[in-house]
BABATOR-140749 format. One line per 3 residues: number of its first residue (from 1); their letters; for each residue z, y, x of C-alpha. Coordinates in steps of 0.5 Angstrom, whole numbers, plus 500, padded with zeros to 3 digits. Last residue first. Example, Ala and Ser with C-alpha at 12.3 -4.5 7.8 and 13.67 -1.06 7.14 Angstrom:
BEGIN
2 = SA = 514:498:527  516:491:525
END
This chain:
BEGIN
214 = KVV = 875:449:128  882:453:132  877:457:137
211 = DLI = 873:460:133  879:461:128  884:464:133
208 = ELP = 879:470:134  880:473:127  887:475:130
205 = TKV = 884:479:136  884:479:144  884:471:145
202 = IYT = 886:467:150  886:459:150  891:453:155
199 = SNC = 895:459:156  896:457:163  903:460:163
196 = EEL = 901:465:169  894:467:164  899:469:159
193 = EKR = 903:474:162  897:477:165  894:477:158
190 = SGY = 900:481:157  906:480:152  907:484:146
187 = GYE = 900:482:141  894:484:141  893:478:147
184 = VGI = 894:473:143  895:466:147  892:460:144
181 = SDI = 897:453:145  895:446:147  900:441:145
178 = GVK = 905:437:150  912:438:148  913:443:155
175 = NAA = 907:446:155  907:447:148  914:451:149
172 = NID = 912:455:156  906:458:151  911:460:146
169 = FKR = 916:462:151  910:466:155  909:471:150
166 = DGI = 904:473:144  904:466:140  899:460:138
163 = MVC = 900:453:138  895:448:138  896:440:134
160 = LSK = 890:436:135  891:433:141  898:432:139
157 = DTI = 896:425:136  903:422:134  905:426:128
154 = NEM = 910:425:124  908:431:119  916:433:120
151 = NLV = 917:429:127  912:434:130  915:440:126
148 = RNI = 921:439:129  918:438:136  916:445:135
145 = LQD = 923:448:134  925:444:140  920:447:144
142 = KGH = 922:453:141  928:452:147  935:454:143
139 = TKS = 941:458:143  947:460:140  947:456:134
136 = DPD = 950:458:128  944:462:125  940:456:127
133 = SGV = 933:458:129  925:458:125  921:452:123
130 = VGT = 917:455:116  913:451:113  907:448:109
127 = FFV = 903:454:110  898:458:107  902:461:101
124 = DIQ = 908:463:105  903:468:106  906:474:100
121 = FYA = 907:479:105  915:479:102  914:471:102
118 = VIK = 912:470:110  918:476:111  923:472:107
115 = KAM = 923:465:110  923:468:117  930:471:115
112 = DEV = 932:464:113  930:460:119  933:465:125
109 = KST = 929:468:128  925:464:134  920:462:130
106 = VVY = 915:456:128  910:459:122  906:452:120
103 = LKK = 899:452:118  895:444:116  889:446:117
100 = GEN = 883:445:111  878:450:112  880:453:106
97 = NLK = 888:454:109  884:456:115  880:461:112
94 = ELL = 886:464:107  891:464:115  885:468:118
91 = DKI = 883:473:113  892:475:113  893:476:119
88 = GEY = 886:481:119  890:487:121  896:485:124
85 = LPA = 901:484:118  906:491:117  914:489:121
82 = NFL = 918:494:117  921:488:113  928:486:116
79 = TER = 930:493:117  935:495:113  940:489:111
76 = EYY = 937:483:116  937:487:121  943:491:121
73 = DRY = 947:484:119  943:480:125  944:486:130
70 = IKV = 951:486:129  952:479:129  949:478:135
67 = AKT = 952:484:139  959:480:138  956:474:141
64 = ARE = 953:478:147  960:480:148  964:474:148
61 = DDY = 958:470:152  958:475:157  952:482:157
58 = GLF = 949:482:162  943:487:158  937:484:160
55 = QVF = 938:476:160  945:476:157  943:480:151
52 = SDY = 936:477:151  938:470:151  943:471:144
49 = LPP = 936:474:141  933:467:143  927:470:146
46 = GIF = 920:473:142  922:481:142  928:483:146
43 = KLM = 923:486:151  921:491:147  929:493:148
40 = TEK = 928:494:155  921:498:156  925:502:150
37 = SCD = 930:504:156  938:503:154  942:508:157
34 = KEG = 947:509:152  949:503:152  957:502:146
31 = MKD = 956:496:143  955:499:137  950:505:140
28 = LTY = 946:498:143  946:495:135  943:500:133
25 = EIA = 938:501:138  937:493:137  936:494:130
22 = QLI = 930:501:129  927:496:135  926:490:131
19 = GFE = 925:493:125  919:498:129  917:492:134
16 = SQT = 916:487:128  908:487:128  907:481:124
13 = LTG = 903:474:125  903:474:132  908:480:135
10 = DLD = 914:477:131  911:470:127  910:465:133
7 = FFV = 904:460:129  903:453:130  896:450:127
4 = YNY = 896:442:125  889:440:124  885:442:132
1 = M = 878:441:133
END
């Protein structure tokens, strides 16, 4: 049984590809990129944005920093809320909340943006807090964000905590911190990816999460 439940945002709570891909396409056009595949652009969902421009497009620091600014300005202005909740998420969060679980969003997305999304879809009432990245920090590990929550709650028994996410970045962070994890197949990763990084559990639907947590 877990008392503290940490949710990734993109690909776990929200179907964020619509707004993210639109913003990536806009950014790449401004950066003069003409031949970037959808497969490559989908890789941007999960890792820190700066890292994605460096790893997937080979940008140097100056070019990656410029691309991040273009993306964030457009994304926040135009497509931030083009990310509907997955079916069953609101029901899941309500049930977990009624069970007395403490819920947190832990995301690589800029914290202020994440808070706006959670509020827009009216699921903020279920969460104790939303922890995201600092807009002034180029890169970070999600394990650092999980540790922020552990420190905020003064948690010493890590067996009470579980991280839920759709990509290896979520699972690897949980493993690094020393907490269990639930990989979700309905997001932007794959079962193979979740298995290879040793997710504690793997589920196919949001409501299956309830059985694991309880």
